[in-house]
VEXSE-156101 format. One record per residue (C-alpha): residue in one letter; residue number from 0; x, y, z. Coordinates in steps of 0.5 Angstrom, whole numbers, plus 500, padded with zeros to 3 digits. Example, Ala and Ser with C-alpha at 12.3 -4.5 7.8 and 13.67 -1.06 7.14 Angstrom:
// VEXSE-156101
A  0  525  491  516 .
S  1  527  498  514 .
//
This chain:
// VEXSE-156101
X  0  323  903  419 .
X  1  330  899  422 .
X  2  331  894  418 .
X  3  338  890  423 .
X  4  341  884  420 .
X  5  333  883  417 .
X  6  330  883  423 .
X  7  323  888  422 .
X  8  320  892  426 .
X  9  317  900  426 .
X  10  314  905  431 .
X  11  312  911  427 .
X  12  314  917  428 .
X  13  310  920  432 .
X  14  304  919  436 .
X  15  298  923  440 .
X  16  295  920  446 .
X  17  288  921  448 .
X  18  286  922  441 .
X  19  283  915  438 .
X  20  287  915  432 .
X  21  290  909  429 .
X  22  297  912  433 .
X  23  294  914  440 .
X  24  300  909  443 .
X  25  306  907  442 .
X  26  306  900  438 .
X  27  311  896  436 .
X  28  310  893  430 .
X  29  314  887  427 .
X  30  315  882  422 .
X  31  315  874  423 .
X  32  321  873  424 .
X  33  319  877  431 .
X  34  317  872  435 .
X  35  317  877  441 .
X  36  319  883  443 .
X  37  323  882  451 .
X  38  323  889  454 .
X  39  321  896  452 .
X  40  323  903  454 .
X  41  321  910  453 .
X  42  326  916  456 .
X  43  326  922  457 .
X  44  330  928  452 .
X  45  335  927  460 .
X  46  334  920  460 .
X  47  330  920  464 .
X  48  327  912  465 .
X  49  318  915  463 .
X  50  316  906  462 .
X  51  318  900  461 .
X  52  316  894  460 .
X  53  317  886  457 .
X  54  315  881  455 .
X  55  310  884  449 .
X  56  307  881  443 .
X  57  309  884  437 .
X  58  304  888  433 .
X  59  299  888  440 .
X  60  296  896  441 .
X  61  297  900  447 .
X  62  304  899  449 .
X  63  305  907  451 .
X  64  299  911  453 .
X  65  304  918  454 .
X  66  304  918  461 .
X  67  308  917  466 .
X  68  305  917  473 .
X  69  298  916  471 .
X  70  300  924  468 .
X  71  301  927  460 .
X  72  309  928  457 .
X  73  310  934  455 .
X  74  310  934  448 .
X  75  316  933  445 .
X  76  321  929  443 .
X  77  323  922  446 .
X  78  327  916  445 .
X  79  325  909  445 .
X  80  330  902  447 .
X  81  326  896  444 .
X  82  329  890  445 .
X  83  325  883  442 .
X  84  327  875  441 .
X  85  328  872  433 .
X  86  324  866  431 .
X  87  331  863  432 .
X  88  334  865  438 .
X  89  338  873  438 .
X  90  337  878  441 .
X  91  337  884  437 .
X  92  336  892  441 .
X  93  334  897  436 .
X  94  332  905  439 .
X  95  330  911  435 .
X  96  324  916  437 .
X  97  319  918  438 .
X  98  314  926  438 .
X  99  308  926  443 .
X  100  304  931  440 .
X  101  298  933  443 .
//
């Protein structure tokens, strides 16, 4: 869990794409102080952008399904960066890493 400036955002530390479990996809979970996820980006360990999506609802399932150009990414660590808008109009940038399991 990351806490910054009173903004609560949680991202699981591992996903298993293609599974039926709760961590099949990358999902951004947020507290009620987060109004909107303005942007979400996922990068591989070399800095290549694997995924980008704008204007996501907090706690909406299935932000990223573990693919790049329609093919599953290999197991390993990827990095995410998200920009969130709070209910008081602030924009906060958060980041972390997750492990993709196969």
